[in-house]
ROGUTOR-573618 format. One line per 3 residues: number of its first residue (from 1); for each residue x negated, y, z negated of C-alpha. Coordinates in nm, 4 decimals, decimal comma. Layout:
# residues N
NUM	X Y Z ~ ...
***
This chain:
# residues 308
1	0,0000 0,0000 0,0000 ~ -0,1221 0,3509 0,0702 ~ -0,1303 0,6681 -0,1372
4	0,2015 0,7969 -0,0014 ~ 0,3832 0,4753 -0,0956 ~ 0,2373 0,4883 -0,4456
7	0,3496 0,8494 -0,4871 ~ 0,6975 0,7526 -0,3683 ~ 0,7164 0,4856 -0,6383
10	0,5987 0,7369 -0,8995 ~ 0,8757 0,9695 -0,7835 ~ 1,1520 0,7182 -0,8601
13	1,3690 0,8608 -1,1423 ~ 1,1932 0,7608 -1,4653 ~ 1,5158 0,7150 -1,6610
16	1,6546 0,4904 -1,3889 ~ 1,3434 0,2727 -1,4100 ~ 1,3835 0,2578 -1,7884
19	1,7413 0,1412 -1,7387 ~ 1,6247 -0,1386 -1,5076 ~ 1,3876 -0,2466 -1,7827
22	1,6783 -0,2784 -2,0256 ~ 1,6059 0,0390 -2,2233 ~ 1,9119 0,2334 -2,3347
25	1,8426 0,6008 -2,2581 ~ 2,0435 0,8775 -2,4259 ~ 1,9537 1,2471 -2,4227
28	1,6234 1,1658 -2,2531 ~ 1,5186 0,9285 -2,5320 ~ 1,5154 0,5542 -2,5990
31	1,3682 0,3090 -2,8449 ~ 1,0040 0,2488 -2,7629 ~ 0,9386 -0,1132 -2,6543
34	0,5699 -0,0855 -2,7410 ~ 0,5982 -0,0655 -3,1218 ~ 0,8398 -0,1318 -3,4081
37	1,0760 0,1557 -3,3275 ~ 1,3970 0,2473 -3,5081 ~ 1,4524 0,6116 -3,4153
40	1,4256 0,6487 -3,0356 ~ 1,0734 0,7909 -3,0195 ~ 1,0160 0,7294 -2,6458
43	1,0965 1,0527 -2,4587 ~ 1,1432 1,1079 -2,0849 ~ 1,0381 1,4259 -1,9064
46	1,2620 1,4309 -1,6015 ~ 1,0872 1,7386 -1,4606 ~ 0,7461 1,5703 -1,4567
49	0,9034 1,2251 -1,4233 ~ 0,6920 1,0818 -1,7059 ~ 0,7411 0,9133 -2,0435
52	0,5643 0,9520 -2,3775 ~ 0,6045 0,7980 -2,7207 ~ 0,5009 1,0403 -2,9937
55	0,4530 0,7534 -3,2401 ~ 0,2280 0,5038 -3,0590 ~ 0,1204 0,7497 -2,7823
58	0,2226 0,5231 -2,4940 ~ 0,2647 0,7489 -2,1901 ~ 0,2491 0,7661 -1,8133
61	0,4475 0,7381 -1,4924 ~ 0,7089 0,4941 -1,3666 ~ 0,4327 0,2528 -1,2664
64	0,2697 0,2717 -1,6107 ~ 0,6049 0,2062 -1,7766 ~ 0,6581 -0,1118 -1,5742
67	0,2984 -0,2288 -1,6200 ~ 0,3190 -0,1950 -1,9991 ~ 0,6753 -0,3188 -2,0450
70	0,6435 -0,6268 -1,8214 ~ 0,2676 -0,6899 -1,8602 ~ 0,2142 -0,6616 -1,4855
73	-0,0894 -0,5572 -1,2871 ~ -0,0779 -0,2319 -1,0897 ~ 0,0061 -0,4023 -0,7566
76	0,2734 -0,6255 -0,9127 ~ 0,4316 -0,3299 -1,0922 ~ 0,4483 -0,1445 -0,7606
79	0,6095 -0,4462 -0,5945 ~ 0,8633 -0,4731 -0,8775 ~ 0,9565 -0,1073 -0,8338
82	0,9685 -0,1424 -0,4550 ~ 1,2002 -0,4436 -0,4707 ~ 1,4468 -0,2670 -0,6986
85	1,4464 0,0593 -0,5032 ~ 1,4424 -0,1038 -0,1564 ~ 1,1195 0,0725 -0,0736
88	0,9371 -0,0819 0,2229 ~ 0,5639 -0,1198 0,1671 ~ 0,3070 -0,0773 0,4447
91	0,2955 -0,4503 0,5173 ~ 0,6547 -0,4288 0,6448 ~ 0,8325 -0,5915 0,3523
94	0,9438 -0,5258 0,0035 ~ 0,7131 -0,7356 -0,2019 ~ 0,8115 -1,0740 -0,3261
97	0,7376 -1,1226 -0,6938 ~ 0,4011 -1,2728 -0,7699 ~ 0,2768 -1,4231 -1,0887
100	0,2258 -1,1371 -1,3372 ~ -0,1328 -1,0639 -1,4240 ~ -0,2254 -1,1710 -1,7715
103	-0,2743 -0,8875 -2,0160 ~ -0,6176 -0,8494 -2,1688 ~ -0,6240 -1,1005 -2,4549
106	-0,6274 -0,9920 -2,8162 ~ -0,9751 -1,0379 -2,9637 ~ -0,8838 -1,2162 -3,2870
109	-1,2472 -1,2907 -3,3724 ~ -1,3099 -0,9189 -3,4104 ~ -1,0394 -0,8739 -3,6747
112	-1,0089 -1,2111 -3,8508 ~ -1,2910 -1,1422 -4,1020 ~ -1,0987 -0,8416 -4,2391
115	-0,8246 -1,0731 -4,3651 ~ -1,0502 -1,3334 -4,5256 ~ -1,1167 -1,0982 -4,8172
118	-0,8484 -0,8271 -4,7988 ~ -0,9307 -0,4940 -4,9622 ~ -0,6729 -0,2373 -5,0684
121	-0,7611 0,1284 -5,1053 ~ -0,6023 0,3452 -5,3740 ~ -0,3649 0,4829 -5,1080
124	-0,2626 0,1325 -4,9992 ~ -0,2083 0,0194 -5,3584 ~ 0,0045 0,3245 -5,4282
127	0,2157 0,2595 -5,1171 ~ 0,2629 -0,1130 -5,1818 ~ 0,2924 -0,1294 -5,5604
130	0,4081 0,2149 -5,6752 ~ 0,6254 0,3314 -5,3868 ~ 0,7473 -0,0056 -5,2560
133	0,7137 -0,1984 -5,5861 ~ 0,6182 -0,5190 -5,4085 ~ 0,5019 -0,8381 -5,5730
136	0,1195 -0,8694 -5,5793 ~ 0,1633 -1,2369 -5,4858 ~ 0,3514 -1,1333 -5,1699
139	0,0820 -0,8825 -5,0735 ~ -0,1818 -1,1547 -5,1155 ~ 0,0252 -1,4061 -4,9162
142	0,0668 -1,1579 -4,6299 ~ -0,3070 -1,0797 -4,6424 ~ -0,2553 -0,7046 -4,6145
145	-0,5715 -0,4994 -4,6055 ~ -0,6642 -0,1338 -4,5518 ~ -0,9205 0,0917 -4,3890
148	-0,9998 0,4604 -4,3382 ~ -1,0895 0,6090 -3,9996 ~ -1,3479 0,8782 -3,9234
151	-1,0876 1,1526 -3,9584 ~ -1,0125 1,0368 -4,3124 ~ -0,6728 0,8878 -4,2241
154	-0,5764 0,5921 -4,4422 ~ -0,4319 0,2864 -4,2683 ~ -0,2615 -0,0308 -4,3856
157	-0,3511 -0,3260 -4,1644 ~ -0,0723 -0,5822 -4,1180 ~ -0,1761 -0,9154 -3,9609
160	0,0536 -1,1371 -3,7530 ~ -0,0163 -1,5104 -3,7663 ~ 0,1209 -1,8061 -3,5729
163	0,2947 -2,0879 -3,7619 ~ -0,0401 -2,2677 -3,8029 ~ -0,2102 -1,9582 -3,9469
166	-0,3933 -1,8375 -3,6351 ~ -0,4286 -1,4602 -3,6080 ~ -0,2350 -1,3475 -3,2982
169	-0,1950 -0,9752 -3,3524 ~ -0,1947 -0,6901 -3,5977 ~ -0,0278 -0,3610 -3,6670
172	-0,1840 -0,0550 -3,8306 ~ 0,0453 0,1676 -4,0377 ~ -0,0561 0,5272 -4,1068
175	-0,0297 0,5792 -4,4834 ~ -0,0747 0,9557 -4,4425 ~ 0,1936 0,9930 -4,1771
178	0,4232 1,2925 -4,1994 ~ 0,7030 1,3835 -3,9595 ~ 0,5675 1,6165 -3,6918
181	0,2023 1,5307 -3,7489 ~ -0,0300 1,4631 -3,4563 ~ -0,1484 1,1220 -3,5805
184	0,0768 0,8297 -3,4781 ~ 0,2706 0,6341 -3,7396 ~ 0,1566 0,2997 -3,5951
187	-0,1395 0,1717 -3,3981 ~ -0,1758 -0,1588 -3,2169 ~ -0,5042 -0,3040 -3,0868
190	-0,5019 -0,3757 -2,7153 ~ -0,3419 -0,7114 -2,6383 ~ -0,2083 -0,7644 -2,9908
193	0,1111 -0,9724 -2,9884 ~ 0,3461 -0,8629 -3,2653 ~ 0,6556 -1,0757 -3,2275
196	0,7832 -1,2749 -3,5272 ~ 0,6181 -1,1726 -3,8532 ~ 0,5243 -1,4201 -4,1301
199	0,5597 -1,7321 -3,9164 ~ 0,3427 -1,9442 -4,1537 ~ 0,6348 -1,9537 -4,3980
202	0,8277 -2,1742 -4,1527 ~ 0,5756 -2,4555 -4,2126 ~ 0,6659 -2,4463 -4,5825
205	1,0418 -2,4787 -4,5387 ~ 1,2110 -2,7756 -4,6971 ~ 1,5007 -2,9400 -4,5084
208	1,8129 -2,7187 -4,5169 ~ 1,6312 -2,4464 -4,7124 ~ 1,7594 -2,0956 -4,6291
211	1,5409 -1,8571 -4,4315 ~ 1,6089 -1,4834 -4,4183 ~ 1,5470 -1,2790 -4,1044
214	1,4664 -0,9124 -4,1515 ~ 1,3930 -0,6222 -3,9182 ~ 1,0350 -0,5097 -3,9661
217	0,7535 -0,6106 -4,1988 ~ 0,8609 -0,3746 -4,4801 ~ 1,1976 -0,5462 -4,5158
220	1,0224 -0,8834 -4,5046 ~ 0,7937 -0,7876 -4,7948 ~ 1,0957 -0,6786 -4,9968
223	1,2810 -1,0032 -4,9212 ~ 0,9770 -1,2110 -5,0168 ~ 0,9389 -1,0083 -5,3368
226	1,3034 -1,0923 -5,4143 ~ 1,2095 -1,4596 -5,4155 ~ 1,3409 -1,5586 -5,0707
229	1,1513 -1,7113 -4,7816 ~ 1,1649 -1,4652 -4,4956 ~ 1,0382 -1,3724 -4,1513
232	1,0733 -1,0469 -3,9595 ~ 1,1480 -0,9371 -3,6060 ~ 0,9673 -0,6071 -3,5296
235	1,2731 -0,4618 -3,3548 ~ 1,5555 -0,5496 -3,1177 ~ 1,3469 -0,4291 -2,8222
238	1,0661 -0,6742 -2,9074 ~ 1,2756 -0,9915 -2,9454 ~ 1,1716 -1,2171 -2,6593
241	1,3306 -1,5305 -2,5179 ~ 1,0297 -1,7250 -2,6454 ~ 1,1013 -1,5973 -2,9981
244	1,4638 -1,7099 -2,9703 ~ 1,3548 -2,0563 -2,8597 ~ 1,1080 -2,0784 -3,1472
247	1,3780 -1,9935 -3,4026 ~ 1,6191 -2,2406 -3,2451 ~ 1,3490 -2,5096 -3,2728
250	1,3017 -2,4335 -3,6440 ~ 1,6768 -2,4611 -3,6934 ~ 1,6885 -2,7963 -3,5160
253	1,3852 -2,9427 -3,6924 ~ 1,4488 -2,8238 -4,0479 ~ 1,8300 -2,7842 -4,0378
256	1,7578 -2,4380 -4,1736 ~ 2,0369 -2,2001 -4,2648 ~ 1,9541 -1,8506 -4,1406
259	2,0632 -1,5342 -4,3198 ~ 2,0329 -1,1651 -4,2366 ~ 2,1042 -0,8221 -4,3837
262	2,1185 -0,6127 -4,0630 ~ 1,9920 -0,2558 -4,0877 ~ 2,2721 -0,0011 -4,1089
265	2,2196 0,1417 -3,7605 ~ 2,2795 0,0561 -3,3969 ~ 1,9411 -0,1168 -3,3398
268	2,0031 -0,3332 -3,6479 ~ 2,3424 -0,4396 -3,5150 ~ 2,1923 -0,5064 -3,1714
271	1,9218 -0,7277 -3,3215 ~ 2,1780 -0,9266 -3,5202 ~ 2,3866 -0,9900 -3,2073
274	2,0801 -1,0997 -3,0083 ~ 1,9768 -1,3402 -3,2831 ~ 2,3317 -1,4733 -3,3066
277	2,3025 -1,5893 -2,9457 ~ 2,0124 -1,8184 -3,0394 ~ 2,1366 -1,8999 -3,3899
280	2,5182 -1,9320 -3,3802 ~ 2,5304 -2,0117 -3,7531 ~ 2,3332 -1,7022 -3,8548
283	2,5050 -1,5725 -4,1675 ~ 2,5526 -1,1988 -4,2043 ~ 2,5211 -1,0209 -4,5399
286	2,6315 -0,6627 -4,5950 ~ 2,4000 -0,4005 -4,7385 ~ 2,5368 -0,1609 -5,0014
289	2,6840 0,1497 -4,8321 ~ 2,4057 0,3762 -4,9629 ~ 2,1193 0,1601 -4,8263
292	1,9931 0,1764 -4,4683 ~ 1,7811 -0,1408 -4,4877 ~ 1,6896 -0,4231 -4,7241
295	1,3680 -0,2552 -4,8418 ~ 1,5752 0,0369 -4,9688 ~ 1,8222 -0,2017 -5,1327
298	1,5379 -0,3904 -5,3037 ~ 1,3790 -0,0703 -5,4311 ~ 1,7108 0,0567 -5,5701
301	1,7599 -0,2721 -5,7561 ~ 1,4086 -0,2590 -5,9023 ~ 1,4535 0,1008 -6,0150
304	1,7894 0,0243 -6,1775 ~ 1,6273 -0,2539 -6,3795 ~ 1,3943 0,0015 -6,5373
307	1,6747 0,2262 -6,6572 ~ 1,7558 0,1968 -7,0308
***
């Protein structure tokens, strides 16, 4: 394809491309599919025909959006756009789909040593034990650790493991984050796969033992601190078909009963309905009306216990 064809693909309406990718756009915003997003942080500039997430800093053109969302190479992303928009490429055809290029793999060997002997800074301990009031045993089980970058920003490092304990991805949470600040709230190493969180707990399930599904790692920590076995889905936009099949396999093998307290918002309801497709017997529990998620519910219960 030549330069003019590439520019034509970049000129396709960015919000229309987002819609083809399954992103629900409202008022030039949507949930970001590249991180655990709850508040529509991906914005679309229709004048420049670009996108940018002000949390994880993902940005670019229509082609970049397709490359990142579908893990395609540049040529395959162009072909995908051309097929959907009926754009004829220079070889006289709209491209037939080819096998997507594999994304650069996550270098687990680089990060694994950090979780062998986790270290928590004063800022991380304050966040986990004072603000969130989590169980120290849960923090140890999840192997949370912390670090400080050259700008002095404090980060909590959250590892994602497969069911057999292999490191497959990680998420960095900015402990100094404030609304409107330049630093992102989350960071993800290139190639990190953050799908189902706390998968190793599934290997410990007894037959017919209940397993709670939460939205996001924070809710999972709270559920574990409440004494329940739990896993987490980062967000509705990150729930893949492979994840659904994995959960269905756990249900079939262990005869597990699944339970969920959906977040009190539209993404939480969407995630529950998606999970219900794979797990028809998923049992719904209602949060108190003044709580937006289970972490908030857990914290309110802990605080009420301290009152005389």
